[in-house]
Backbone as CSV, one residue per row, in Angstrom:
resi,resn,N_x,N_y,N_z,CA_x,CA_y,CA_z,C_x,C_y,C_z
1,UNK,36.343,-7.333,-7.271,35.950,-8.647,-7.737,37.182,-9.322,-8.302
2,UNK,37.428,-10.528,-7.909,38.545,-11.267,-8.476,38.185,-11.736,-9.875
3,UNK,39.205,-11.953,-10.681,38.963,-12.396,-12.041,38.603,-13.872,-12.070
4,UNK,39.196,-14.652,-11.186,38.966,-16.087,-11.193,38.610,-16.568,-9.793
5,UNK,37.660,-17.453,-9.716,37.358,-18.145,-8.477,36.511,-19.364,-8.770
6,UNK,35.888,-19.929,-7.788,35.139,-21.169,-7.973,33.641,-20.949,-8.060
7,UNK,33.189,-19.820,-8.577,31.756,-19.534,-8.577,31.041,-19.999,-9.831
8,UNK,31.757,-20.423,-10.834,31.110,-20.805,-12.086,30.363,-22.116,-11.940
9,UNK,29.294,-22.293,-12.726,28.534,-23.530,-12.626,29.412,-24.718,-13.009
10,UNK,29.281,-25.773,-12.257,30.068,-26.967,-12.531,31.486,-26.880,-12.017
11,UNK,31.801,-25.807,-11.268,33.155,-25.654,-10.755,33.475,-26.792,-9.799
12,UNK,34.688,-27.258,-9.916,35.150,-28.310,-9.016,35.965,-27.668,-7.912
13,UNK,35.830,-28.147,-6.658,36.632,-27.589,-5.573,38.113,-27.672,-5.928
14,UNK,38.823,-26.589,-5.635,40.245,-26.560,-5.900,40.604,-26.095,-7.297
15,UNK,39.610,-25.841,-8.145,39.893,-25.318,-9.478,39.511,-23.860,-9.517
16,UNK,40.084,-23.147,-10.461,39.804,-21.717,-10.583,38.902,-21.494,-11.778
17,UNK,37.811,-20.781,-11.556,36.858,-20.473,-12.620,36.525,-18.999,-12.573
18,UNK,35.896,-18.531,-13.607,35.549,-17.126,-13.687,34.586,-16.726,-12.586
19,UNK,34.848,-15.573,-12.029,33.954,-15.030,-11.017,32.665,-14.583,-11.681
20,UNK,31.560,-14.903,-11.078,30.260,-14.494,-11.601,29.649,-13.429,-10.722
21,UNK,30.110,-13.332,-9.521,29.536,-12.394,-8.573,29.994,-10.992,-8.914
22,UNK,29.053,-10.101,-9.144,29.398,-8.729,-9.484,28.931,-7.747,-8.421
23,UNK,28.009,-8.143,-7.590,27.477,-7.237,-6.576,28.209,-7.425,-5.257
24,UNK,28.189,-6.397,-4.473,28.813,-6.449,-3.160,27.798,-6.810,-2.067
25,UNK,26.577,-7.135,-2.484,25.524,-7.490,-1.545,25.746,-8.932,-1.089
26,UNK,25.785,-9.167,0.218,25.991,-10.549,0.665,24.775,-11.421,0.348
27,UNK,25.030,-12.705,0.260,23.927,-13.635,0.023,23.008,-13.682,1.231
28,UNK,21.787,-14.104,0.987,20.796,-14.198,2.067,21.142,-15.296,3.055
29,UNK,21.781,-16.338,2.549,22.123,-17.485,3.395,23.594,-17.825,3.217
30,UNK,24.213,-18.352,4.271,25.617,-18.751,4.125,25.742,-19.983,3.232
31,UNK,26.911,-20.119,2.588,27.164,-21.311,1.787,26.955,-22.546,2.649
32,UNK,26.367,-23.557,2.068,26.064,-24.787,2.796,24.646,-24.815,3.335
33,UNK,24.068,-23.633,3.537,22.678,-23.539,4.000,21.866,-22.775,2.955
34,UNK,22.264,-22.925,1.709,21.743,-22.081,0.638,20.902,-22.852,-0.363
35,UNK,20.004,-23.671,0.107,19.125,-24.423,-0.782,17.871,-23.639,-1.110
36,UNK,17.979,-22.697,-2.040,16.851,-21.840,-2.396,15.881,-22.588,-3.309
37,UNK,14.599,-22.459,-3.034,13.568,-23.017,-3.910,13.450,-22.138,-5.150
38,UNK,12.875,-22.687,-6.198,12.754,-21.946,-7.451,11.933,-20.671,-7.263
39,UNK,10.930,-20.709,-6.378,10.123,-19.506,-6.128,10.963,-18.416,-5.464
40,UNK,11.876,-18.807,-4.578,12.754,-17.828,-3.937,13.715,-17.211,-4.957
41,UNK,14.261,-18.048,-5.818,15.186,-17.559,-6.840,14.451,-16.638,-7.804
42,UNK,13.245,-16.989,-8.133,12.435,-16.145,-9.002,12.240,-14.772,-8.372
43,UNK,11.922,-14.758,-7.095,11.720,-13.498,-6.387,13.028,-12.708,-6.285
44,UNK,14.138,-13.382,-6.011,15.428,-12.704,-5.854,15.964,-12.143,-7.169
45,UNK,15.722,-12.847,-8.258,16.317,-12.471,-9.543,15.379,-11.712,-10.462
46,UNK,14.080,-11.844,-10.225,13.114,-11.244,-11.135,12.844,-12.110,-12.356
47,UNK,13.470,-13.282,-12.410,13.223,-14.227,-13.508,12.055,-15.126,-13.133
48,UNK,11.244,-15.462,-14.092,10.119,-16.353,-13.794,10.633,-17.772,-13.578
49,UNK,9.830,-18.580,-12.905,10.177,-19.990,-12.711,10.309,-20.680,-14.070
50,UNK,9.463,-20.311,-15.018,9.555,-20.887,-16.367,10.892,-20.552,-17.023
51,UNK,11.351,-19.315,-16.853,12.647,-18.924,-17.418,13.773,-19.711,-16.769
52,UNK,13.720,-19.880,-15.458,14.749,-20.643,-14.756,14.770,-22.103,-15.228
53,UNK,13.596,-22.673,-15.411,13.530,-24.049,-15.929,14.069,-24.113,-17.355
54,UNK,13.743,-23.110,-18.168,14.231,-23.058,-19.546,15.748,-22.936,-19.577
55,UNK,16.307,-22.068,-18.718,17.765,-21.949,-18.626,18.395,-23.314,-18.344
56,UNK,17.793,-24.062,-17.456,18.310,-25.392,-17.137,18.181,-26.319,-18.346
57,UNK,17.045,-26.265,-19.009,16.775,-27.151,-20.148,17.737,-26.901,-21.314
58,UNK,18.095,-25.641,-21.564,18.965,-25.335,-22.704,20.456,-25.431,-22.363
59,UNK,20.766,-25.694,-21.107,22.170,-25.859,-20.733,22.824,-24.617,-20.174
60,UNK,22.042,-23.589,-19.930,22.598,-22.385,-19.322,22.764,-22.557,-17.815
61,UNK,21.967,-23.438,-17.229,22.020,-23.763,-15.794,21.926,-25.282,-15.624
62,UNK,22.897,-26.039,-16.048,22.748,-27.501,-16.047,23.064,-28.193,-14.728
63,UNK,23.462,-27.484,-13.757,23.997,-28.078,-12.535,23.093,-27.928,-11.314
64,UNK,21.843,-27.668,-11.486,20.946,-27.411,-10.361,20.761,-28.677,-9.533
65,UNK,21.022,-28.542,-8.243,20.824,-29.667,-7.329,19.334,-29.916,-7.137
66,UNK,19.009,-31.096,-6.676,17.613,-31.457,-6.383,17.515,-31.937,-4.937
67,UNK,16.367,-31.668,-4.335,16.096,-32.170,-2.987,15.734,-33.650,-3.088
68,UNK,15.558,-34.285,-1.953,15.179,-35.705,-1.959,13.813,-35.931,-2.602
69,UNK,13.011,-34.851,-2.693,11.701,-34.966,-3.350,11.748,-34.523,-4.812
70,UNK,12.937,-34.188,-5.306,13.094,-33.818,-6.696,12.939,-32.340,-6.997
71,UNK,12.728,-31.522,-5.970,12.589,-30.085,-6.201,13.958,-29.455,-6.405
72,UNK,14.005,-28.487,-7.308,15.259,-27.783,-7.558,15.689,-27.028,-6.306
73,UNK,16.992,-27.070,-6.037,17.578,-26.337,-4.916,18.775,-25.563,-5.441
74,UNK,18.611,-24.241,-5.518,19.653,-23.372,-6.045,20.606,-22.967,-4.926
75,UNK,21.860,-22.802,-5.275,22.884,-22.404,-4.314,23.260,-20.941,-4.528
76,UNK,24.072,-20.425,-3.612,24.602,-19.079,-3.791,25.397,-18.988,-5.096
77,UNK,26.106,-20.029,-5.421,26.863,-20.068,-6.676,25.909,-19.928,-7.864
78,UNK,24.757,-20.584,-7.794,23.759,-20.465,-8.860,23.253,-19.028,-8.972
79,UNK,23.031,-18.382,-7.831,22.588,-16.991,-7.841,23.654,-16.097,-8.472
80,UNK,24.921,-16.359,-8.136,26.017,-15.590,-8.734,26.030,-15.770,-10.249
81,UNK,25.865,-17.009,-10.691,25.855,-17.288,-12.124,24.693,-16.574,-12.807
82,UNK,23.514,-16.614,-12.184,22.346,-15.942,-12.755,22.569,-14.433,-12.837
83,UNK,23.253,-13.883,-11.863,23.571,-12.455,-11.896,24.471,-12.153,-13.095
84,UNK,25.462,-13.004,-13.329,26.352,-12.826,-14.467,25.592,-12.995,-15.784
85,UNK,24.730,-14.000,-15.861,23.917,-14.213,-17.067,23.056,-12.982,-17.324
86,UNK,22.544,-12.375,-16.270,21.771,-11.148,-16.427,22.599,-10.033,-17.048
87,UNK,23.861,-9.937,-16.651,24.753,-8.947,-17.253,24.968,-9.266,-18.733
88,UNK,25.165,-10.541,-19.053,25.335,-10.924,-20.454,24.086,-10.592,-21.264
89,UNK,22.907,-10.812,-20.673,21.653,-10.472,-21.364,21.596,-8.987,-21.668
90,UNK,22.035,-8.158,-20.703,22.014,-6.707,-20.906,22.939,-6.274,-22.041
91,UNK,23.974,-7.053,-22.315,24.870,-6.717,-23.420,24.219,-6.980,-24.771
92,UNK,23.125,-7.733,-24.766,22.494,-8.129,-26.014,23.074,-9.418,-26.570
93,UNK,23.893,-10.110,-25.782,24.477,-11.365,-26.247,23.358,-12.357,-26.554
94,UNK,23.407,-13.001,-27.716,22.383,-13.998,-28.036,22.414,-15.167,-27.042
95,UNK,21.257,-15.759,-26.823,21.157,-16.885,-25.886,22.099,-18.019,-26.302
96,UNK,22.192,-18.276,-27.583,23.083,-19.346,-28.049,24.528,-19.073,-27.645
97,UNK,24.942,-17.824,-27.677,26.304,-17.469,-27.259,26.467,-17.619,-25.751
98,UNK,25.413,-17.291,-24.998,25.484,-17.477,-23.545,25.605,-18.955,-23.205
99,UNK,24.844,-19.782,-23.913,24.929,-21.234,-23.685,26.326,-21.725,-24.050
100,UNK,26.862,-21.240,-25.159,28.217,-21.621,-25.552,29.219,-21.214,-24.487
101,UNK,29.070,-20.018,-23.956,29.954,-19.543,-22.893,29.872,-20.469,-21.679
102,UNK,28.655,-20.849,-21.290,28.472,-21.761,-20.153,29.151,-23.102,-20.425
103,UNK,29.026,-23.591,-21.643,29.695,-24.848,-22.015,31.207,-24.714,-21.887
104,UNK,31.732,-23.579,-22.318,33.177,-23.354,-22.234,33.641,-23.289,-20.785
105,UNK,32.854,-22.638,-19.933,33.204,-22.562,-18.513,33.271,-23.964,-17.925
106,UNK,32.272,-24.774,-18.246,32.249,-26.146,-17.716,33.408,-26.989,-18.255
107,UNK,33.882,-26.660,-19.445,34.962,-27.430,-20.061,36.312,-27.161,-19.401
108,UNK,36.433,-26.068,-18.669,37.662,-25.839,-17.921,38.540,-24.724,-18.452
109,UNK,39.682,-24.583,-17.785,40.598,-23.477,-18.057,41.162,-23.483,-19.465
110,UNK,41.234,-24.647,-20.101,41.791,-24.691,-21.457,40.943,-23.898,-22.448
111,UNK,39.732,-23.501,-22.040,38.863,-22.725,-22.940,38.985,-21.219,-22.707
112,UNK,39.915,-20.784,-21.872,40.072,-19.348,-21.621,40.212,-18.543,-22.911
113,UNK,41.047,-18.978,-23.878,41.173,-18.165,-25.099,39.848,-17.996,-25.850
114,UNK,39.040,-19.054,-25.934,37.762,-18.951,-26.630,36.780,-18.073,-25.849
115,UNK,36.796,-18.194,-24.531,35.937,-17.333,-23.711,36.347,-15.875,-23.856
116,UNK,37.655,-15.650,-23.850,38.174,-14.292,-24.003,37.704,-13.683,-25.315
117,UNK,37.789,-14.447,-26.391,37.358,-13.954,-27.698,35.860,-13.652,-27.705
118,UNK,35.065,-14.532,-27.110,33.622,-14.315,-27.041,33.298,-13.047,-26.258
119,UNK,33.972,-12.849,-25.132,33.724,-11.662,-24.317,34.236,-10.398,-25.008
120,UNK,35.373,-10.486,-25.688,35.885,-9.322,-26.419,34.933,-8.921,-27.547
121,UNK,34.391,-9.897,-28.259,33.437,-9.601,-29.333,32.182,-8.952,-28.758
122,UNK,31.725,-9.451,-27.631,30.549,-8.876,-26.979,30.843,-7.456,-26.521
123,UNK,32.037,-7.244,-25.974,32.440,-5.904,-25.531,32.446,-4.934,-26.712
124,UNK,32.975,-5.373,-27.849,32.998,-4.517,-29.037,31.572,-4.150,-29.467
125,UNK,30.658,-5.115,-29.417,29.258,-4.838,-29.734,28.659,-3.819,-28.775
126,UNK,28.972,-3.954,-27.481,28.455,-3.028,-26.477,28.999,-1.628,-26.736
127,UNK,30.293,-1.523,-27.028,30.879,-0.211,-27.308,30.240,0.435,-28.533
128,UNK,29.938,-0.367,-29.538,29.262,0.149,-30.734,27.875,0.671,-30.384
129,UNK,27.154,-0.082,-29.571,25.813,0.349,-29.153,25.882,1.612,-28.306
130,UNK,26.908,1.701,-27.447,27.086,2.905,-26.624,27.322,4.112,-27.523
131,UNK,28.156,3.955,-28.542,28.419,5.061,-29.469,27.131,5.490,-30.168
132,UNK,26.327,4.527,-30.611,25.046,4.854,-31.240,24.141,5.603,-30.281
133,UNK,24.094,5.138,-29.037,23.254,5.794,-28.043,23.765,7.188,-27.707
134,UNK,25.092,7.373,-27.662,25.635,8.703,-27.399,25.286,9.667,-28.530
135,UNK,25.335,9.183,-29.760,24.934,10.007,-30.899,23.461,10.389,-30.786
136,UNK,22.634,9.421,-30.437,21.203,9.666,-30.260,20.969,10.655,-29.122
137,UNK,21.719,10.520,-28.044,21.603,11.437,-26.914,21.975,12.863,-27.324
138,UNK,22.987,12.983,-28.155,23.382,14.311,-28.640,22.245,14.969,-29.414
139,UNK,21.580,14.199,-30.257,20.450,14.726,-31.024,19.328,15.148,-30.075
140,UNK,19.026,14.321,-29.102,17.984,14.665,-28.134,18.348,15.922,-27.352
141,UNK,19.610,16.011,-26.908,20.053,17.195,-26.161,19.914,18.459,-27.019
142,UNK,20.281,18.345,-28.300,20.141,19.483,-29.217,18.686,19.934,-29.285
143,UNK,17.783,18.965,-29.477,16.355,19.291,-29.583,15.820,19.880,-28.276
144,UNK,16.224,19.303,-27.172,15.774,19.799,-25.862,16.234,21.239,-25.668
145,UNK,17.497,21.509,-25.964,18.017,22.875,-25.839,17.265,23.826,-26.763
146,UNK,16.996,23.359,-27.975,16.287,24.167,-28.949,14.909,24.567,-28.416
147,UNK,14.153,23.574,-27.936,12.801,23.847,-27.440,12.815,24.591,-26.116
148,UNK,13.792,24.304,-25.283,13.875,24.984,-23.987,14.157,26.476,-24.164
149,UNK,14.841,26.829,-25.233,15.164,28.234,-25.493,14.115,28.913,-26.361
150,UNK,13.051,28.204,-26.693,11.948,28.778,-27.453,12.210,28.966,-28.923
151,UNK,13.275,28.415,-29.420,13.600,28.574,-30.842,12.813,27.535,-31.642
152,UNK,12.352,27.927,-32.815,11.646,26.948,-33.651,12.633,25.908,-34.192
153,UNK,12.137,24.719,-34.340,12.974,23.645,-34.896,13.186,23.894,-36.362
154,UNK,14.366,23.503,-36.885,14.586,23.630,-38.331,13.511,22.878,-39.091
155,UNK,13.258,23.310,-40.308,12.236,22.727,-41.162,12.331,21.209,-41.197
156,UNK,11.179,20.513,-41.018,11.107,19.043,-41.120,11.585,18.304,-39.900
157,UNK,11.843,19.013,-38.812,12.343,18.322,-37.627,11.448,18.643,-36.460
């Protein structure tokens, strides 16, 4: 995955933006023929139509194209962005921080330092959670080994 490309929402042709695509799975449709309806995006992403509309309303997805009848038409770029937002959600990043990140992306390359700081802070939080989970896993492994070997658990445990 490249670090920079034109996949970010609001990207202008010829500018470099953060890559949002993390999967190696090709899109269902080629660029230019990628007008996905909200129901299709819901099915592809597992997000409800209400969630997709909410993302648009709060500024997490402000660039959704519309058909001549006013229906939302998502692009491959939108799917890439949603995939990245899903990764941010898994980190536990607050929605307000995700919206701020989206605003920074739209503001352009001059916001790289602020985006970097936001992502570094999120990474530190993830590493802390991983350490907590590893500690918890160690306790579970100890208990599993204890019970698997038929030994009684220490008093109160």
